Each structure stands twice: as structure tokens, then as C-alpha cells.
C-alpha positions in Angstrom: 102.9 83.3 95.6 100.0 82.4 93.3 96.3 81.7 93.8 96.6 79.0 91.1 98.4 76.0 92.7 99.2 74.5 89.3 100.9 77.6 88.1 102.7 78.0 91.4 104.1 74.5 91.2 105.4 74.9 87.6 107.0 78.2 88.2 108.4 77.1 91.6 109.9 74.0 90.0 111.5 76.0 87.2 112.9 78.6 89.7 114.2 75.8 91.9 115.9 74.0 89.0 117.6 77.3 88.0 118.8 78.2 91.4 120.2 74.6 91.8 122.0 74.8 88.4 123.7 78.0 89.4 124.8 76.7 92.8 123.1 79.8 94.2 122.4 79.9 98.0 119.0 81.6 97.4 116.2 79.8 99.4 112.8 79.7 97.6 109.5 79.2 99.2 106.1 78.6 97.5 102.8 79.7 99.0 99.2 80.4 98.1 99.0 82.6 101.3 99.4 86.3 100.4 99.9 87.4 103.9 102.8 84.9 104.4 104.3 86.1 101.1 104.2 89.8 102.0 105.3 89.5 105.7 108.6 91.4 106.0 109.2 91.8 102.3 111.6 94.3 100.8 110.4 94.1 97.3 107.0 93.0 95.9 106.6 92.3 92.2 103.1 91.9 90.9 102.0 90.3 87.6 98.3 89.4 87.6 95.2 89.7 85.5 92.0 89.2 87.5 89.8 86.8 85.6 92.5 86.0 83.0 91.8 85.6 79.4 88.2 84.4 79.9 87.3 87.8 81.4 89.3 89.6 78.8 87.4 88.0 76.0 84.3 89.9 77.1 86.4 93.1 77.2 87.1 92.7 73.5 84.0 91.0 72.1 81.2 93.1 73.7 82.6 96.4 72.4 82.8 94.9 68.9 79.0 94.7 68.9 79.0 98.5 69.2 81.6 99.1 66.5 84.6 99.4 68.8 87.6 97.3 67.8 90.3 97.0 70.3 93.8 96.2 69.2 95.0 95.3 72.8 92.2 96.3 75.2 94.3 96.4 78.4 94.7 100.1 79.2 92.1 102.5 77.7 88.8 102.2 75.8 86.0 100.2 77.3 88.1 97.1 77.6 90.8 98.9 79.5 88.4 100.6 81.9 86.5 97.4 82.7 89.8 95.6 83.2 90.7 98.4 85.7 87.4 97.8 87.5 88.3 94.2 88.1 91.9 94.7 89.1 91.9 97.9 91.2 90.2 96.3 94.2 92.7 93.5 94.2 95.6 96.1 94.1 93.8 98.0 96.9 93.9 94.8 98.9 97.6 94.4 98.1 98.3 97.9 99.3 96.3 97.4 102.6 98.2 94.2 103.4 101.6 95.8 102.5 100.8 98.7 104.8 100.4 96.2 107.7 103.0 93.6 106.8 105.8 95.4 104.8 105.1 99.2 104.9 108.6 100.1 103.7 108.7 97.7 100.8 108.9 98.7 97.1 106.0 97.5 94.9 107.1 96.9 91.3 104.0 96.5 89.1 104.0 94.9 85.6 100.2 94.4 85.4 97.9 96.3 83.1 96.3 98.8 83.1 99.7 99.8 84.5 98.9 103.4 85.5 95.9 103.1 87.8 97.1 99.8 89.3 100.5 101.4 90.1 98.7 104.4 91.5 96.2 102.7 93.7 98.5 101.3 96.5 100.5 104.6 96.5 97.5 106.9 96.7 95.4 104.8 99.1 98.1 103.5 101.5 101.4 105.5 100.8 103.2 102.4 99.4 106.3 103.1 97.2 105.3 102.0 93.8 107.0 101.7 90.4 105.4 100.7 87.1 107.7 98.9 84.6 107.0 98.5 80.9 109.8 98.0 78.3 107.8 99.5 75.4 109.3 103.0 75.5 112.9 101.8 75.8 112.4 99.3 73.0 110.7 101.9 70.8 113.6 104.4 71.2 116.1 101.7 70.2 114.0 100.6 67.2 113.6 104.1 66.0 117.4 104.7 66.3 118.0 101.6 64.2 115.5 102.8 61.7 117.4 106.1 61.4 120.6 104.2 60.7 122.2 104.1 64.1 124.5 101.2 65.0 122.6 98.9 67.5 125.5 99.2 69.8 125.3 103.0 70.0 124.0 104.3 73.4 120.5 105.8 73.0 119.3 108.8 75.1 115.8 110.2 75.0 113.2 112.3 76.7 109.6 110.9 77.0 106.6 112.4 78.6 103.1 111.2 79.2 101.5 108.0 80.6 102.0 104.3 80.0 100.9 103.2 76.5 100.3 106.9 75.7 103.5 108.8 76.1 105.5 110.9 73.6 109.1 111.4 72.6 110.3 115.0 72.6 113.9 114.0 71.9 115.9 110.9 70.9 119.6 110.9 70.5 121.8 108.0 69.3 125.4 109.1 69.9 125.6 112.4 68.1 122.7 111.7 65.8 119.3 113.5 66.4 117.1 110.5 65.6 113.9 112.5 65.1 115.6 114.9 62.7 117.1 112.0 60.8 113.8 110.2 60.5 112.1 113.3 59.2 114.8 113.8 56.7 114.4 110.2 55.5 110.6 110.9 54.9 109.0 109.0 57.8 107.1 112.0 59.2 104.1 111.4 57.0 100.4 110.6 57.3 99.6 109.4 53.8 100.1 105.7 54.8 102.6 105.2 52.0 105.1 103.3 54.1 105.4 99.6 53.1 102.7 97.4 54.4 104.9 94.3 54.7 108.5 94.0 55.5 110.6 90.8 56.0 112.1 90.1 59.4 115.6 90.4 58.0 115.0 93.8 56.5 117.2 96.3 58.5 114.3 98.8 58.4 111.7 96.3 59.8 110.9 98.7 62.6 109.0 100.9 60.1 106.1 98.4 60.2 105.6 99.0 63.9 105.1 102.8 63.7 103.1 103.6 60.6 100.2 105.1 62.7 102.6 106.8 65.0 104.3 108.5 62.1 100.9 109.8 60.9 100.2 111.2 64.4 103.7 112.8 64.3 103.0 114.5 61.0 99.6 115.9 62.1 100.2 116.7 65.8 103.9 117.5 65.7 105.1 115.0 68.2 105.9 111.3 67.9 104.1 108.7 70.2 106.6 106.6 72.1 105.3 103.1 71.7 104.3 100.9 68.7 101.0 101.3 66.9 98.9 98.5 68.5 98.9 100.5 71.8 98.9 104.1 70.7 95.9 103.9 68.4 93.6 103.1 71.3 94.3 106.5 72.7 92.7 108.3 69.8 89.4 108.3 67.9 91.0 108.3 64.4 92.1 104.8 63.6 89.9 102.0 64.9 86.8 102.4 62.8 85.3 100.9 59.7 86.3 97.4 58.6 87.9 95.7 61.6 89.9 93.5 59.2 91.3 96.5 57.2 91.9 99.3 59.7 94.6 101.0 57.7 98.2 101.9 58.6 98.9 98.1 58.9 97.2 98.1 62.3 96.8 94.5 63.6 94.5 93.4 66.4 95.5 90.8 68.9 92.8 88.2 69.6 92.2 86.3 72.8 93.0 83.1 70.8 96.4 84.5 69.9 97.1 85.4 73.5 96.0 81.9 74.7 98.3 80.3 72.1 101.2 82.5 73.3 100.5 81.5 76.9 100.3 77.8 76.0 103.6 78.0 74.1 105.3 79.7 77.1 103.9 77.1 79.5 105.3 74.3 77.3 108.7 75.9 77.2 108.8 76.2 81.0 107.7 72.5 81.3 110.5 71.6 78.9 113.0 73.4 81.1 111.8 71.7 84.2 112.0 68.3 82.5 115.3 68.7 80.7 117.2 71.6 82.2 117.6 73.1 78.8 118.3 76.8 79.5 117.5 77.8 75.9 113.8 77.2 76.7 114.0 79.7 79.6 115.8 82.3 77.4 113.0 82.2 74.8 110.2 82.9 77.3 110.1 86.6 76.5 109.4 89.8 78.4 112.8 89.4 80.1 113.4 92.9 78.9 111.7 94.4 82.0 114.9 95.1 84.0 113.3 94.4 87.4 116.5 92.8 88.9 118.6 95.8 87.8 116.1 98.2 89.4 116.2 96.2 92.7 120.0 96.2 92.6 120.0 99.9 92.1 117.6 100.6 95.0 119.8 98.5 97.1 122.8 100.7 96.2 124.7 98.3 94.1 124.6 100.5 91.0 122.8 103.5 89.4 120.5 102.9 86.5 118.3 105.0 84.2 115.2 103.6 82.5 111.8 104.7 81.2 109.4 104.0 84.0 106.1 105.0 85.6 106.2 106.8 88.9 104.1 109.4 90.8 104.4 112.9 89.4 106.6 114.9 91.8 107.1 117.7 89.3 108.8 115.9 86.5 105.9 116.6 84.2 104.5 119.9 85.7 101.6 120.1 83.2 99.9 117.0 84.8 98.6 116.7 88.3 101.0 116.1 91.1 100.8 112.5 92.4 99.4 111.0 89.3 101.5 108.3 87.8 103.4 109.5 84.7 105.9 107.9 82.3 109.3 109.5 82.1 112.9 108.3 82.4 113.9 107.7 85.9 117.2 107.2 87.7 117.3 104.5 90.4 119.9 104.4 93.2 120.2 103.8 96.9 118.3 107.1 97.6 115.3 105.9 95.6 113.7 107.0 92.4 114.6 110.2 90.7 112.3 111.1 87.7 114.1 113.2 85.0 112.5 116.5 84.0 110.1 115.8 81.1 107.9 118.8 80.3 104.9 118.2 78.1 104.1 120.3 75.0 100.7 122.0 75.1 99.1 120.0 72.2 100.3 116.7 73.9 98.8 117.9 77.2 95.4 118.3 75.4 95.5 114.7 74.3 96.9 113.3 77.5 95.3 115.2 80.4 91.8 113.7 79.9 93.2 110.1 80.1 95.0 111.1 83.3 91.7 112.4 84.7 90.0 109.2 83.8 92.8 107.1 85.3 92.5 109.0 88.6 88.7 108.8 88.6 88.6 105.1 87.8 90.2 104.2 91.1 87.4 105.9 93.1 84.7 104.4 90.8 86.1 100.8 91.0 86.3 101.0 94.8 83.2 103.1 95.7 81.5 104.5 92.6 78.2 103.8 90.9 77.2 102.3 87.6 76.2 105.8 86.3 79.7 107.2 87.2 81.4 104.3 85.4 79.2 104.6 82.3 79.9 108.4 82.1 83.6 107.8 82.4 83.7 105.2 79.6 81.5 107.5 77.4 84.2 110.2 77.5 86.9 107.8 76.2 87.9 108.6 72.6 87.1 105.1 71.3 83.5 105.7 72.4 83.1 109.0 70.5 81.0 107.5 67.7 78.5 105.8 70.0 74.8 106.9 70.0 73.3 108.3 73.2 72.5 105.4 75.5 74.7 102.9 73.7 77.6 103.3 76.1 75.4 102.6 79.0 74.1 99.4 77.4 77.6 98.3 76.5 79.0 98.9 80.0 76.1 97.1 81.7 76.6 94.2 79.4 80.4 94.1 80.2 79.7 94.2 83.9 77.2 91.5 83.8 79.5 89.2 81.7 82.1 89.4 84.5 79.8 90.0 87.5 81.5 87.4 89.7 84.7 89.4 89.4 83.2 92.8 90.4 83.8 93.6 94.0 82.0 96.9 94.2 78.2 96.0 94.3 77.1 99.5 93.4 78.4 99.0 89.9 75.9 96.1 89.4 72.8 98.0 90.5 
């Protein structure tokens, strides 16, 4: 189902071609009608971005005028909170319709900001929701390789926190303690002396992804669990000064780069539809979200453990019950079983305020006022260097730029 008929036709054609090539008896249907798509569903997978890249351009460019330089802009910071304001009412509508049309279905969300969007249908309508992001799993394996583990060695880890802002408290690759090994190798450092550039064939290429994370590890005592471009937006320490030279090798992702990526993927999909060349499909990326494996596990065909986002039922007792948290989870026919992932006190200090904002942004997006939204954004670490009144001006400008996408009229008063 898609509201864009052209995108629907392309993806539908690719899916149909693939099913036909496999001789699979799956029956595919295409629709622009959300009610028809949800009616009687067992699983609902959501990947959307309200307003697309045009809306996101305002999320990134307007804060730049106030000295705030997003690296991603889809989760926290002014860009993340305004993206949430656009998307939360849409997810609220999903939850309302699922409550009526498929109340027992599992909702698997891969849309950002992942945490509040996963939380909204669960909190408002009791929908069973799971947020999937491959970042933590990929980071654990990258760090194990950096420590010298064979890529085939099984990796085990404990992660605690929230999407794009969680922390490793343990990583094991076979019998190797990965964190101890990395510290022994000299990676626990904040002097930014790690190499700025490494070639793709360098077996230690992963070091380039975690230079800021290693600095936080040195100063805070715990290692963030995802690469630098996401983690730096959670703190006030990195994204300041010259936006073209932020230190620690930090790279910003522009809207133009995202559009080029999207165009490239669309061209690959068109190639597959026209030629049947499966290599094009295999290069489309983000196939590392194991959604199919999760579905198979919930249907009882296997048991599977993966880093995921799920409501806090006590797996992280330091954070509020019900809030969506990121830990490893086991999936089987009985449902989702989050693994115990206690949070060290210093990590709690850095994480709890983001959790409070993620809970509050749901109410603000649905029913709140402009003043409440401005106050929430002002408390974000990326806004810590704004002068009094600047945050209010920035938020108003961001809302006006995307006013047609704002469903709560009180935010525009």
C-alpha cells in the first residue's frame, strides 16, 4: 500500500516479478486504500516519511541559520523533533485503524524517529509494536572485527538505551571480550588521534565509524552502540564551530546525497523490473533489517535474538515502564522477550531526558501547543548554545515551512 501510485506501481512490479521467478504461490495485491490494506492483517510493516525529502530539507537548513548542524536529523535535535511532529499523527491514524481492522496484528516499524513512532500506536491503542533498526547489530560486529575477531565468530552483546542513542555494556566474540581488547589496542581515547582516512580494503576500516564514540567511551566510561553520525546528535559536545570541519571525522549527510541515494535505488529497481537481473535487487541495501526472520519467529517457525526496540516491561528498570527502549530481544511463538539490560547511572543521566522528550512529543504532536513544543526543543542538547528566544523563532520558522503537513492546528497559533 502506498499513497504514491507511481512508487506503488514500481515496487508492485518488482515484487510480482520476484514472486513469479521463484515459482512462489504468494498472491500480491496493490492498493492506495489503507483500510483495505489493514483489514484482517497479521503483520503490518511501516516505512514512511511524511513530506519526504522536501520536508526534511527544512529540518536541516533552518537550524543551520541558528548554528545547529545536523549530521542526520531524523531522531533528536530540532530536525528530529519536528520530523516527529509530522509523523506522529500519521502513526496515530495507523493505530486507530489497526485497532478497528486488525487489533491482534503486529506492527513492525522501520520509520524514524523510530522510538516515538513505535510508541504511539502501542500507547494510544494497545497495538503490539516492534521497532527495527540494524545499527546496533552492525556496530557490534564491526567492533568485533576491529578487535581482531574472525567475521564468522558469533557475537554476543548487551545493549541498553534508546534507538540511535543506546550503549554497549558488553560485547563478546567467542571467548574474546571485545571491549577489553579494544581498550588494550588503544581505541579508548578522546584525543582524536585515530586516522582520519582509511581505505575500504583496510581490515580496520571500522575505526573511522567510531572516532567520536571512542571519545565518549573515554570520558564517560561506556561506549555508544552505533556509529558517529547518529550518536553525536545526542550530545552538545560535537556539532559546533565550522560545519565543514567538525572534528573526529564527523560527516554530515545532505538532502542532496539522500536524493541521489534514492534515485540510484529507484534506477536499480527499474533495472530489475525490466531485465530480471537479481543482482540489482541484492544491491538495494537495508536488507539487513531481519523483518522476515522476526515474522517467522513470531509465527513459531524458529527462535531469533536481535537488537530491537520494544516497550519497557522491566528490561531496563532505570527507565519508565512502557517507554520504548533498545535492547536485545528474543522472538518466538509466545511473542517478544526483551533481555535484561540494566543501565549504568551515568548513562541514565544522558538518556533519561531524551526518553522524557520522546514521551512528551507524542502528546505535543497530537494535542499540544506551540509554547510546549518550543520548550521541549529548547531542552535538547543541540540547542544548548541558543540565546533566549532563538529556539522559539527557529521552531516557528520550521513549523511555517512545513505548515501543510502539521495536523495539530494549535502548533501553528
